[in-house]
N, CA, C and O of each residue as an XYZ file, in Angstrom:
376
protein
N     -58.605    -32.719     26.261
C     -59.010    -32.676     24.877
C     -59.090    -34.102     24.342
O     -58.286    -34.980     24.657
N     -60.063    -34.258     23.554
C     -60.174    -35.592     22.980
C     -59.265    -35.709     21.754
O     -58.629    -34.740     21.339
N     -59.222    -36.870     21.207
C     -58.325    -37.188     20.110
C     -58.672    -36.397     18.840
O     -57.772    -35.981     18.111
N     -59.949    -36.190     18.575
C     -60.391    -35.467     17.389
C     -59.990    -33.996     17.451
O     -59.548    -33.433     16.450
N     -60.138    -33.377     18.607
C     -59.784    -31.967     18.725
C     -58.271    -31.764     18.605
O     -57.831    -30.756     18.053
N     -57.474    -32.701     19.110
C     -56.020    -32.622     18.931
C     -55.663    -32.743     17.450
O     -54.770    -32.056     16.954
N     -56.366    -33.617     16.766
C     -56.133    -33.810     15.343
C     -56.478    -32.542     14.565
O     -55.748    -32.152     13.653
N     -57.580    -31.904     14.921
C     -58.000    -30.661     14.261
C     -57.001    -29.547     14.544
O     -56.643    -28.795     13.638
N     -56.551    -29.433     15.780
C     -55.557    -28.415     16.138
C     -54.268    -28.648     15.353
O     -53.655    -27.690     14.880
N     -53.851    -29.894     15.210
C     -52.637    -30.217     14.455
C     -52.809    -29.832     12.991
O     -51.898    -29.258     12.395
N     -53.939    -30.132     12.414
C     -54.193    -29.801     11.008
C     -54.203    -28.287     10.819
O     -53.625    -27.778      9.859
N     -54.846    -27.579     11.716
C     -54.887    -26.116     11.619
C     -53.484    -25.533     11.779
O     -53.126    -24.586     11.079
N     -52.696    -26.083     12.682
C     -51.315    -25.608     12.866
C     -50.484    -25.842     11.615
O     -49.721    -24.964     11.211
N     -50.616    -26.998     11.000
C     -49.877    -27.306      9.783
C     -50.317    -26.387      8.647
O     -49.489    -25.876      7.892
N     -51.630    -26.182      8.535
C     -52.141    -25.281      7.496
C     -51.644    -23.855      7.712
O     -51.262    -23.174      6.759
N     -51.649    -23.409      8.955
C     -51.158    -22.073      9.271
C     -49.666    -21.955      8.929
O     -49.228    -20.949      8.370
N     -48.896    -22.990      9.268
C     -47.470    -22.990      8.941
C     -47.236    -22.964      7.440
O     -46.351    -22.254      6.962
N     -48.022    -23.732      6.692
C     -47.905    -23.738      5.225
C     -48.253    -22.366      4.655
O     -47.596    -21.889      3.730
N     -49.289    -21.733      5.212
C     -49.660    -20.400      4.739
C     -48.545    -19.397      5.016
O     -48.266    -18.536      4.181
N     -47.908    -19.501      6.173
C     -46.799    -18.589      6.488
C     -45.631    -18.781      5.519
O     -45.037    -17.813      5.045
N     -45.315    -20.039      5.237
C     -44.227    -20.318      4.290
C     -44.589    -19.779      2.908
O     -43.758    -19.157      2.247
N     -45.820    -20.015      2.470
C     -46.271    -19.517      1.171
C     -46.192    -17.993      1.111
O     -45.702    -17.439      0.127
N     -46.666    -17.318      2.146
C     -46.634    -15.857      2.162
C     -45.204    -15.323      2.192
O     -44.908    -14.299      1.576
N     -44.325    -16.009      2.904
C     -42.922    -15.588      2.953
C     -42.292    -15.697      1.564
O     -41.600    -14.782      1.115
N     -42.536    -16.822      0.890
C     -41.983    -17.002     -0.457
C     -42.599    -15.996     -1.421
O     -41.900    -15.435     -2.265
N     -43.896    -15.769     -1.300
C     -44.593    -14.846     -2.180
C     -44.080    -13.413     -2.010
O     -44.044    -12.649     -2.974
N     -43.689    -13.053     -0.806
C     -43.176    -11.701     -0.578
C     -41.722    -11.565     -1.010
O     -41.268    -10.450     -1.267
N     -40.981    -12.662     -1.098
C     -39.570    -12.606     -1.498
C     -39.413    -12.561     -3.011
O     -38.487    -11.922     -3.510
N     -40.289    -13.219     -3.745
C     -40.159    -13.315     -5.204
C     -40.072    -11.940     -5.876
O     -39.181    -11.752     -6.706
N     -40.939    -10.970     -5.571
C     -40.795     -9.660     -6.220
C     -39.464     -8.975     -5.899
O     -38.900     -8.283     -6.746
N     -38.975     -9.165     -4.699
C     -37.694     -8.566     -4.339
C     -36.560     -9.176     -5.153
O     -35.641     -8.469     -5.568
N     -36.619    -10.477     -5.380
C     -35.593    -11.145     -6.179
C     -35.669    -10.661     -7.628
O     -34.641    -10.413     -8.259
N     -36.883    -10.528     -8.147
C     -37.040    -10.023     -9.509
C     -36.554     -8.586     -9.614
O     -35.907     -8.221    -10.595
N     -36.855     -7.773     -8.619
C     -36.403     -6.387     -8.615
C     -34.884     -6.325     -8.531
O     -34.258     -5.495     -9.189
N     -34.296     -7.189     -7.732
C     -32.840     -7.227     -7.621
C     -32.215     -7.587     -8.966
O     -31.221     -6.980     -9.365
N     -32.781     -8.560     -9.666
C     -32.260     -8.956    -10.972
C     -32.390     -7.803    -11.970
O     -31.482     -7.564    -12.766
N     -33.511     -7.095    -11.928
C     -33.704     -5.942    -12.828
C     -32.692     -4.846    -12.532
O     -32.127     -4.252    -13.450
N     -32.464     -4.582    -11.258
C     -31.489     -3.564    -10.878
C     -30.070     -3.966    -11.259
O     -29.271     -3.114    -11.647
N     -29.750     -5.246    -11.154
C     -28.417     -5.717    -11.549
C     -28.217     -5.555    -13.058
O     -27.133     -5.175    -13.502
N     -29.255     -5.841    -13.844
C     -29.144     -5.648    -15.295
C     -28.956     -4.165    -15.624
O     -28.153     -3.815    -16.488
N     -29.690     -3.308    -14.941
C     -29.552     -1.870    -15.165
C     -28.158     -1.403    -14.771
O     -27.554     -0.582    -15.463
N     -27.646     -1.923    -13.660
C     -26.290     -1.572    -13.220
C     -25.259     -2.003    -14.253
O     -24.332     -1.253    -14.558
N     -25.416     -3.208    -14.793
C     -24.478     -3.692    -15.800
C     -24.506     -2.821    -17.053
O     -23.460     -2.519    -17.629
N     -25.712     -2.419    -17.475
C     -25.812     -1.532    -18.642
C     -25.128     -0.199    -18.373
O     -24.420      0.326    -19.233
N     -25.338      0.345    -17.183
C     -24.716      1.624    -16.836
C     -23.196      1.495    -16.738
O     -22.468      2.390    -17.165
N     -22.718      0.387    -16.177
C     -21.270      0.176    -16.114
C     -20.669      0.063    -17.505
O     -19.578      0.576    -17.753
N     -21.369     -0.603    -18.411
C     -20.894     -0.681    -19.797
C     -20.846      0.699    -20.437
O     -19.898      1.025    -21.151
N     -21.868      1.507    -20.181
C     -21.888      2.870    -20.719
C     -20.751      3.695    -20.131
O     -20.137      4.492    -20.840
N     -20.466      3.515    -18.850
C     -19.372      4.243    -18.207
C     -18.036      3.848    -18.826
O     -17.202      4.709    -19.108
N     -17.833      2.556    -19.039
C     -16.585      2.102    -19.664
C     -16.439      2.662    -21.072
O     -15.342      3.050    -21.475
N     -17.533      2.706    -21.821
C     -17.499      3.257    -23.176
C     -17.112      4.740    -23.126
O     -16.283      5.199    -23.911
N     -17.714      5.469    -22.208
C     -17.394      6.899    -22.077
C     -15.948      7.110    -21.632
O     -15.297      8.052    -22.083
N     -15.442      6.251    -20.759
C     -14.044      6.370    -20.336
C     -13.108      6.155    -21.516
O     -12.098      6.847    -21.646
N     -13.446      5.188    -22.384
C     -12.629      4.959    -23.578
C     -12.685      6.158    -24.505
O     -11.671      6.538    -25.090
N     -13.865      6.762    -24.645
C     -13.997      7.965    -25.464
C     -13.159      9.109    -24.897
O     -12.519      9.847    -25.646
N     -13.166      9.251    -23.585
C     -12.377     10.311    -22.944
C     -10.897     10.087    -23.191
O     -10.168     11.031    -23.496
N     -10.443      8.840    -23.061
C      -9.032      8.535    -23.313
C      -8.678      8.861    -24.759
O      -7.623      9.431    -25.037
N      -9.571      8.494    -25.677
C      -9.338      8.781    -27.088
C      -9.257     10.293    -27.333
O      -8.379     10.763    -28.056
N     -10.171     11.041    -26.731
C     -10.159     12.497    -26.897
C      -8.913     13.126    -26.284
O      -8.345     14.063    -26.845
N      -8.491     12.611    -25.135
C      -7.259     13.150    -24.522
C      -6.046     12.862    -25.401
O      -5.159     13.704    -25.541
N      -6.012     11.670    -25.991
C      -4.909     11.357    -26.904
C      -4.932     12.270    -28.115
O      -3.887     12.723    -28.582
N      -6.131     12.540    -28.625
C      -6.252     13.438    -29.765
C      -5.823     14.852    -29.382
O      -5.161     15.532    -30.166
N      -6.195     15.296    -28.185
C      -5.759     16.616    -27.715
C      -4.240     16.671    -27.609
O      -3.610     17.661    -27.979
N      -3.674     15.595    -27.101
C      -2.220     15.532    -26.987
C      -1.578     15.600    -28.372
O      -0.558     16.260    -28.564
N      -2.194     14.904    -29.337
C      -1.680     14.952    -30.704
C      -1.768     16.363    -31.270
O      -0.866     16.805    -31.981
N      -2.846     17.067    -30.961
C      -2.989     18.434    -31.458
C      -1.930     19.367    -30.867
O      -1.531     20.332    -31.519
N      -1.484     19.099    -29.679
C      -0.496     19.986    -29.073
C       0.933     19.604    -29.410
O       1.841     20.426    -29.285
N       1.144     18.350    -29.842
C       2.535     17.932    -30.043
C       2.852     17.417    -31.438
O       4.014     17.456    -31.844
N       1.876     16.941    -32.179
C       2.156     16.327    -33.473
C       1.717     17.257    -34.599
O       0.526     17.389    -34.881
N       2.682     17.892    -35.231
C       2.418     18.865    -36.283
C       1.768     18.201    -37.506
O       0.858     18.760    -38.119
N       2.238     17.034    -37.838
C       1.702     16.330    -39.003
C       0.243     15.926    -38.788
O      -0.556     15.939    -39.725
N      -0.090     15.575    -37.571
C      -1.481     15.214    -37.269
C      -2.398     16.420    -37.469
O      -3.489     16.287    -38.022
N      -1.961     17.579    -37.026
C      -2.761     18.796    -37.184
C      -2.965     19.082    -38.663
O      -4.079     19.380    -39.093
N      -1.903     18.993    -39.434
C      -2.028     19.235    -40.874
C      -2.940     18.208    -41.527
O      -3.743     18.548    -42.397
N      -2.819     16.954    -41.110
C      -3.664     15.898    -41.667
C      -5.139     16.189    -41.407
O      -5.962     16.063    -42.314
N      -5.477     16.575    -40.187
C      -6.873     16.870    -39.841
C      -7.366     18.091    -40.618
O      -8.492     18.093    -41.115
N      -6.557     19.099    -40.724
C      -6.977     20.296    -41.454
C      -7.189     20.004    -42.937
O      -8.137     20.505    -43.542
N      -6.312     19.199    -43.517
C      -6.498     18.813    -44.920
C      -7.739     17.934    -45.075
O      -8.489     18.070    -46.041
N      -7.941     17.053    -44.135
C      -9.083     16.150    -44.192
C     -10.400     16.934    -44.116
O     -11.367     16.594    -44.798
N     -10.434     17.964    -43.300
C     -11.639     18.794    -43.144
C     -11.710     19.934    -44.162
O     -12.617     20.764    -44.121
N     -10.747     19.956    -45.066
C     -10.677     20.975    -46.131
C     -10.626     22.390    -45.573
O     -11.257     23.308    -46.097
N      -9.873     22.542    -44.515
C      -9.668     23.866    -43.922
C      -8.428     24.534    -44.509
O      -8.245     25.746    -44.391
N      -7.594     23.738    -45.133
C      -6.354     24.260    -45.684
C      -6.073     23.495    -46.976
O      -6.455     22.333    -47.113
N      -5.398     24.160    -47.928
C      -5.105     23.524    -49.213
C      -3.643     23.102    -49.261
O      -2.849     23.439    -48.383
N      -3.311     22.363    -50.300
C      -1.943     21.890    -50.472
C      -0.975     23.075    -50.531
O      -1.285     24.138    -51.068
N       0.200     22.846    -49.961
C       1.288     23.841    -49.958
C       0.910     25.126    -49.233
O       1.533     26.162    -49.465
N      -0.053     25.086    -48.397
C      -0.430     26.252    -47.605
C       0.109     26.058    -46.195
O       0.053     24.955    -45.652
N       0.628     27.120    -45.606
C       1.166     27.022    -44.251
C       0.009     26.978    -43.262
O      -0.883     27.826    -43.262
N       0.064     25.960    -42.428
C      -1.024     25.768    -41.470
C      -0.754     26.579    -40.220
O      -1.479     27.523    -39.907
N       0.277     26.210    -39.522
C       0.684     26.892    -38.303
C       2.198     26.908    -38.267
O       2.868     26.112    -38.925
N       2.699     27.802    -37.508
C       4.134     27.782    -37.250
C       4.278     27.313    -35.801
O       3.881     28.007    -34.864
N       4.844     26.138    -35.642
C       5.015     25.559    -34.307
C       6.394     25.932    -33.781
O       7.389     25.926    -34.505
N       6.412     26.248    -32.525
C       7.690     26.515    -31.878
C       8.047     25.315    -31.040
O       7.295     24.918    -30.150
N       9.196     24.735    -31.324
C       9.642     23.555    -30.559
C      10.535     23.946    -29.428
O      11.001     23.084    -28.683
């Protein structure tokens, strides 16, 4: 091979290598963007899960109060206007 053909082969090889690198980067970018989108969605869902867990804890505490705290039951009933002053709400057995 003469010097010119070696030079052309080298240029074509470099161009081919550059195209491969470009295509590799081009195919990775959407995956990285998709990964970032999925991570944001995961974070939002984890925040929602934590919020729901706090709500569940609050509801369980309220249920516990309903079963054990007589004054709390009376307070809620008065607040919701289910019972009037000096009216017997429940008779609790201790």
